[in-house]
C-alpha positions in Angstrom: -40.0 -14.8 -91.8 -42.3 -17.0 -90.7 -43.7 -17.0 -87.3 -45.6 -19.7 -85.4 -48.0 -18.9 -82.7 -47.4 -20.5 -79.3 -48.5 -19.8 -75.6 -46.5 -18.4 -73.1 -47.3 -19.6 -69.6 -45.4 -17.8 -66.3 -45.5 -19.1 -63.4 -44.3 -17.6 -60.1 -44.0 -19.7 -56.7 -42.3 -19.8 -53.7 -38.6 -22.0 -53.8 -40.1 -25.0 -52.0 -42.4 -25.4 -54.7 -40.2 -25.1 -57.5 -39.3 -29.0 -57.9 -42.9 -30.2 -58.2 -43.7 -27.1 -60.7 -41.1 -28.0 -63.0 -42.1 -31.8 -62.6 -45.8 -31.2 -63.5 -44.4 -29.6 -66.8 -42.2 -32.3 -67.6 -45.4 -34.7 -67.0 -47.2 -32.4 -69.2 -44.7 -33.0 -72.1 -43.9 -29.4 -72.7 -40.3 -29.6 -74.3 -38.5 -27.0 -72.1 -38.7 -24.0 -69.4 -36.5 -21.4 -68.0 -36.3 -20.4 -64.6 -35.2 -17.1 -63.2 -34.9 -15.9 -59.4 -37.8 -13.3 -58.3 -36.1 -10.6 -56.3 -38.8 -8.7 -54.9 -42.0 -7.3 -55.6 -45.6 -6.1 -54.4 -49.0 -7.8 -54.6 -52.2 -7.6 -52.7 -50.3 -8.6 -49.2 -47.8 -5.3 -49.6 -44.4 -5.2 -50.7 -41.8 -7.9 -50.1 -38.2 -8.4 -50.8 -36.3 -11.8 -50.9 -32.9 -10.4 -49.3 -35.1 -9.9 -46.2 -36.2 -13.8 -45.9 -34.3 -16.5 -43.9 -34.3 -20.0 -45.9 -36.2 -20.8 -49.0 -39.7 -20.1 -47.7 -40.6 -16.6 -48.9 -37.8 -16.5 -51.9 -39.4 -16.8 -55.4 -38.7 -17.9 -58.8 -40.3 -17.4 -62.2 -40.9 -20.1 -64.8 -41.3 -19.5 -68.2 -42.8 -22.3 -70.2 -43.5 -21.6 -74.3 -45.7 -24.5 -75.7 -48.1 -25.7 -77.9 -51.9 -24.8 -77.8 -52.6 -28.6 -77.5 -50.4 -28.8 -74.1 -51.8 -26.2 -72.4 -55.1 -27.7 -70.5 -52.9 -30.3 -69.0 -50.1 -28.1 -68.2 -52.3 -25.9 -66.5 -54.3 -28.7 -64.5 -51.1 -29.9 -62.8 -49.6 -26.6 -62.2 -52.9 -25.2 -60.7 -53.3 -28.2 -58.6 -49.9 -27.5 -56.9 -50.2 -23.7 -56.5 -53.8 -23.3 -55.9 -53.4 -23.6 -51.9 -49.8 -21.6 -52.2 -48.2 -18.4 -53.2 -48.7 -18.3 -56.7 -49.2 -16.6 -59.8 -49.9 -18.0 -63.4 -50.3 -15.7 -66.4 -50.8 -17.0 -69.9 -50.0 -15.0 -72.9 -49.8 -15.4 -76.8 -46.6 -15.2 -78.4 -45.0 -15.9 -82.0 -41.9 -17.8 -82.2 -39.4 -18.1 -85.1 -38.5 -21.8 -84.4 -41.5 -24.0 -84.1 -39.9 -27.1 -83.9 -38.6 -26.2 -80.4 -41.8 -26.0 -78.9 
């Protein structure tokens, strides 16, 4: 079976930033994304749990985007501009997909 090389971008942001991140993904021309809840974690500031937070601030979401190499630069510029002063993590990895036309 043939596979095709793509890039996977994972973005973790606080819920109040989510809509702006999704808009930046759309503006960059990515064909889609998946949003997942982030329930708990640990970072350089220590451990946190979403069930201990009040309101949306402090609650986190993970956005997963699989896209073509030529969209990476614009996508990352738009997302980084939003999260550089906020709580946010962006990772990029190489992936292989079976249905290239979806990305």
